[in-house]
C-alpha positions in Angstrom: -33.9 61.6 -73.8 -37.1 63.2 -72.3 -40.4 61.6 -72.8 -43.4 64.0 -72.4 -46.4 62.1 -71.1 -48.8 64.2 -73.2 -47.5 62.4 -76.2 -48.7 59.0 -74.9 -47.3 55.5 -74.9 -46.0 55.7 -78.5 -43.0 57.8 -77.5 -42.1 55.4 -74.7 -42.2 52.5 -77.1 -40.0 54.6 -79.5 -37.6 55.1 -76.7 -37.3 51.4 -76.2 -36.6 50.8 -79.9 -33.9 53.5 -80.0 -32.3 52.1 -76.9 -32.2 48.6 -78.5 -30.7 49.9 -81.7 -28.0 51.7 -79.8 -27.2 48.8 -77.5 -28.3 50.7 -74.5 -30.1 49.5 -71.4 -32.5 51.9 -69.7 -35.3 51.8 -67.2 -38.6 51.9 -69.1 -41.0 50.4 -66.6 -42.4 53.9 -65.7 -45.1 54.1 -68.3 -47.7 56.8 -68.4 -50.0 54.6 -66.3 -47.3 54.0 -63.7 -46.5 57.7 -63.7 -50.1 58.6 -63.0 -50.2 56.3 -60.0 -46.8 57.6 -58.8 -48.1 61.2 -59.0 -51.2 60.3 -57.0 -49.1 58.5 -54.4 -46.7 61.5 -54.0 -49.1 64.3 -54.5 -47.7 65.9 -57.7 -48.4 66.0 -61.4 -45.9 64.1 -63.6 -45.1 66.1 -66.7 -42.2 64.2 -68.3 -39.9 61.3 -67.8 -36.1 60.9 -68.4 -35.2 57.2 -68.7 -31.6 56.4 -67.5 -29.7 53.2 -67.0 -31.0 52.2 -63.6 -33.3 55.1 -62.6 -35.9 57.4 -64.2 -35.9 61.2 -63.9 -39.3 62.5 -63.1 -40.2 66.1 -64.0 -43.2 67.3 -62.0 -45.1 70.5 -61.1 -43.2 70.4 -57.8 -39.7 70.0 -59.1 -37.4 67.3 -60.5 -36.9 63.9 -58.9 -35.1 60.6 -59.4 -37.2 57.5 -59.2 -35.7 54.1 -58.6 -37.5 50.7 -58.7 -35.8 47.8 -56.8 -36.2 44.7 -58.9 -36.1 41.4 -56.9 -33.2 40.0 -59.0 -30.9 42.9 -58.0 -30.3 41.6 -54.5 -31.6 44.5 -52.5 -33.7 43.3 -49.6 -36.6 45.3 -48.3 -35.0 45.4 -44.8 -31.7 46.7 -46.3 -33.6 49.4 -48.2 -35.2 50.5 -45.0 -31.8 50.8 -43.5 -30.7 53.0 -46.4 -33.7 55.2 -45.9 -32.9 55.6 -42.2 -29.2 56.5 -42.9 -30.2 59.0 -45.6 -32.6 60.7 -43.2 -29.8 61.1 -40.7 -27.4 62.4 -43.3 -30.0 64.9 -44.5 -30.0 66.5 -41.0 -26.3 67.2 -41.5 -26.8 68.7 -45.0 -24.9 65.9 -46.8 -27.8 64.4 -48.8 -31.5 64.8 -49.4 -33.8 62.3 -47.7 -36.3 60.3 -49.7 -39.5 62.1 -50.6 -42.4 60.7 -48.6 -45.8 59.7 -50.1 -48.9 61.6 -49.1 -49.3 58.8 -46.5 -45.9 59.6 -45.0 -44.1 56.5 -46.4 -40.6 56.8 -47.8 -41.1 53.7 -50.0 -43.9 53.2 -52.6 -44.9 49.8 -53.9 -45.4 49.2 -57.6 -46.4 45.7 -58.8 -44.9 44.3 -55.6 -41.5 46.1 -55.9 -40.3 48.9 -53.7 -39.9 52.3 -55.3 -38.1 55.4 -53.9 -38.3 59.0 -55.0 -35.6 61.6 -54.1 -34.6 65.0 -55.2 -32.6 65.3 -58.5 -29.3 66.6 -57.4 -27.7 69.2 -59.6 -24.3 68.6 -61.1 -22.4 66.4 -63.4 -20.2 63.3 -62.9 -16.8 64.0 -61.4 -13.9 64.3 -63.8 -10.9 62.8 -62.0 -8.5 64.3 -64.6 -9.2 67.7 -63.0 -7.2 68.2 -59.8 -9.9 70.5 -58.3 -12.6 67.8 -58.8 -10.4 65.1 -57.3 -10.0 67.3 -54.2 -13.7 68.1 -53.8 -14.5 64.5 -54.3 -12.2 63.3 -51.5 -13.5 66.2 -49.3 -17.1 64.9 -49.7 -16.0 61.4 -48.7 -14.1 62.8 -45.7 -17.2 64.7 -44.5 -19.2 61.4 -44.7 -16.6 59.5 -42.8 -16.3 62.1 -40.1 -19.9 61.8 -39.0 -21.0 59.5 -36.3 -24.6 58.5 -36.9 -26.7 55.5 -35.9 -26.2 52.8 -38.5 -28.9 50.1 -38.5 -27.8 46.5 -38.3 -29.0 45.8 -41.8 -26.1 47.9 -43.0 -23.4 45.9 -41.3 -21.7 44.1 -44.2 -20.3 40.6 -43.5 -17.2 41.1 -45.7 -14.1 43.3 -45.3 -11.9 44.9 -48.0 -9.7 41.8 -47.8 -12.7 39.6 -48.9 -13.2 42.0 -51.8 -9.6 41.7 -52.9 -9.6 37.9 -52.5 -12.8 37.7 -54.5 -11.4 39.8 -57.3 -8.3 37.6 -57.5 -10.5 34.5 -57.7 -12.7 35.9 -60.4 -9.7 36.8 -62.5 -8.2 33.4 -62.0 -11.4 31.7 -63.0 -11.5 33.8 -66.2 -8.0 32.8 -67.1 -8.7 29.2 -66.4 -11.2 29.2 -69.3 -8.3 29.7 -71.7 -9.6 33.1 -73.0 -6.7 35.3 -71.7 -6.2 38.3 -74.0 -4.2 41.5 -73.7 -1.2 40.0 -71.8 0.8 36.8 -72.1 0.3 33.8 -69.8 3.8 34.6 -68.3 2.7 38.1 -67.5 -0.5 36.9 -65.9 1.5 34.4 -63.7 3.7 37.3 -62.5 0.8 39.6 -61.7 -1.1 36.8 -60.0 2.0 36.2 -57.8 2.0 39.8 -56.9 -1.6 39.7 -55.9 -1.1 36.5 -53.8 1.9 38.1 -52.0 -0.1 41.2 -51.1 -3.0 39.1 -49.8 -0.6 36.9 -47.8 0.7 40.0 -46.0 -2.7 41.5 -45.5 -4.2 38.2 -44.3 -1.9 37.8 -41.4 -3.7 37.9 -38.0 -2.3 41.4 -37.3 -4.0 42.9 -40.4 -7.1 40.7 -40.4 -7.8 41.9 -36.9 -7.2 45.5 -37.9 -9.6 45.4 -40.9 -12.3 43.7 -38.8 -11.9 46.3 -36.0 -11.8 49.2 -38.4 -14.9 47.9 -40.2 -16.8 47.9 -36.9 -15.5 51.3 -35.7 -18.8 53.1 -36.5 -17.9 54.8 -39.8 -20.5 55.0 -42.5 -18.9 54.3 -45.8 -20.4 54.7 -49.3 -19.0 51.5 -50.6 -19.8 52.2 -54.3 -17.5 55.1 -55.1 -17.2 55.9 -58.8 -17.4 59.1 -60.9 -21.0 58.5 -61.7 -21.8 58.5 -57.9 -20.0 61.8 -57.3 -21.6 64.9 -58.7 -19.8 68.2 -59.2 -21.5 71.6 -59.3 -19.6 74.8 -59.8 -19.1 76.7 -56.5 -20.6 74.0 -54.4 -19.2 71.0 -52.5 -19.3 67.6 -54.3 -22.4 65.5 -53.7 -22.5 61.8 -53.1 -25.4 59.8 -54.6 -26.7 56.2 -54.7 -26.2 54.9 -51.2 -27.7 51.5 -52.0 -24.5 49.7 -50.9 -23.6 52.0 -48.0 -22.8 50.5 -44.6 -20.5 50.5 -41.6 -17.0 49.8 -42.9 -13.4 50.8 -42.8 -12.7 54.2 -44.4 -9.9 52.3 -46.2 -12.6 50.6 -48.3 -13.9 53.8 -49.7 -10.4 55.3 -50.3 -9.3 52.1 -52.0 -12.3 52.3 -54.4 -11.7 56.0 -55.1 -8.0 55.7 -55.8 -8.7 52.8 -58.2 -11.1 55.0 -60.2 -8.7 58.0 -60.2 -5.8 55.8 -61.4 -7.9 54.3 -64.2 -9.4 57.5 -65.5 -7.1 60.4 -64.7 -3.4 59.6 -65.3 -2.7 62.1 -62.6 0.9 63.4 -61.9 3.2 61.7 -59.4 2.2 62.1 -55.8 -1.5 62.4 -56.4 -2.5 59.8 -53.8 -0.5 61.5 -51.0 -2.1 64.8 -52.1 -5.6 63.4 -51.8 -4.8 61.8 -48.5 -3.6 65.2 -47.1 -6.8 66.8 -48.4 -8.9 64.1 -46.8 -7.1 64.4 -43.4 -7.9 68.1 -43.2 -11.5 66.9 -42.5 -11.2 63.3 -41.2 -7.7 62.3 -40.0 -6.5 58.7 -40.6 -4.7 56.6 -38.0 -1.1 55.4 -38.7 -2.5 51.9 -39.1 -5.0 53.1 -41.7 -2.3 54.8 -43.7 -0.2 51.7 -43.5 -3.1 49.6 -44.7 -3.6 51.9 -47.7 0.1 51.7 -48.6 -0.1 47.9 -48.5 -3.2 47.7 -50.6 -1.5 49.7 -53.3 0.7 46.7 -54.0 -2.4 44.7 -55.0 -3.1 44.9 -58.8 -6.8 45.4 -58.4 -7.3 47.3 -61.6 -5.8 44.5 -63.8 -7.6 41.8 -62.0 -10.9 43.5 -62.5 -10.4 43.8 -66.2 -9.2 40.2 -66.6 -12.3 39.0 -64.6 -14.5 40.7 -67.2 -13.3 38.1 -69.7 -15.8 35.6 -68.2 -18.7 35.3 -70.6 -17.4 37.6 -73.3 -17.9 35.8 -76.5 -18.3 38.6 -79.0 -15.0 39.1 -80.8 -15.3 42.9 -81.0 -16.0 43.0 -77.3 -13.0 40.8 -76.6 -10.8 43.1 -78.7 -11.9 46.1 -76.7 -11.3 44.3 -73.5 -7.9 43.3 -74.6 -7.0 46.9 -75.3 -8.2 47.8 -71.8 -6.2 45.1 -70.2 -3.0 46.3 -71.9 -3.8 49.8 -70.8 -4.3 48.8 -67.2 -1.2 46.7 -67.2 0.7 49.9 -67.9 -1.1 51.7 -65.1 -0.2 48.9 -62.7 3.5 49.0 -63.7 3.5 52.8 -63.0 1.8 52.1 -59.6 4.6 49.6 -58.8 7.3 52.1 -59.6 5.6 54.7 -57.4 5.5 52.5 -54.3 8.3 53.6 -51.9 
């Protein structure tokens, strides 16, 4: 949905109404007034806007850009954002990403109504389709290229948590959702069995041997994306995949990123047997894994993260149609987790 500024505020209000009718949420703060100030700050003329879920596409006389406003309630501190700016600048020198566009005053961050705003090049491509083998391969290649680099990572991008904390948190959220009595999609008996599997996996991974490994691996100097999903991996024919949205990036264990990627592939793709091993082989052509990292990945496969995530979403769902859809997803993911269990050596 493109809003041409020449048409005035009326079109922007129409966009808001259409979004409300369709049940969509889109960024609509970038009015014609804000766009004019933005153009003055960056030294270009804004011709049209493309509202999206969390960003706004900006079409200008100097090219296409993505504009993002960081609202205070989204948890992004200014210091963290400065760290992201620094990391993207370093990655741009290696050709992996484009750095943020600077204002005419040379600043990478613009303030609008007290909130920080960034502007970056609109990367060509479409969201990765993990059902396609080639796209799975180019996606894991892009991640390997990121992990292979050794750049200076500012202290603001040192996360306090490890992948084990993430797993434990997911189990707790799912348990809290079930405790409300709103379980749907599987029986209480099934839930107890899957919960026991999750607990056993965490018990193994939480021994001093593995806790020390994940802590050391997290602090080994690898920059991880930490928010890998199809919408953050762009595919363009004849080019390497591009990673976007580095808001959660930080120094971490490569296992964290691979864990996230494999979850999304399993959920969306229904790939043939052996797909994880194939992706790991492709990854290692660029960034080899240690034996301990491979062991850690194998152990994490025993943790039913997909099922726990869907069950956790039961919290706060009151609409019956939404509950029914979620119940369908839970049944689907339970089948995926069973297939994963059978595939574990």
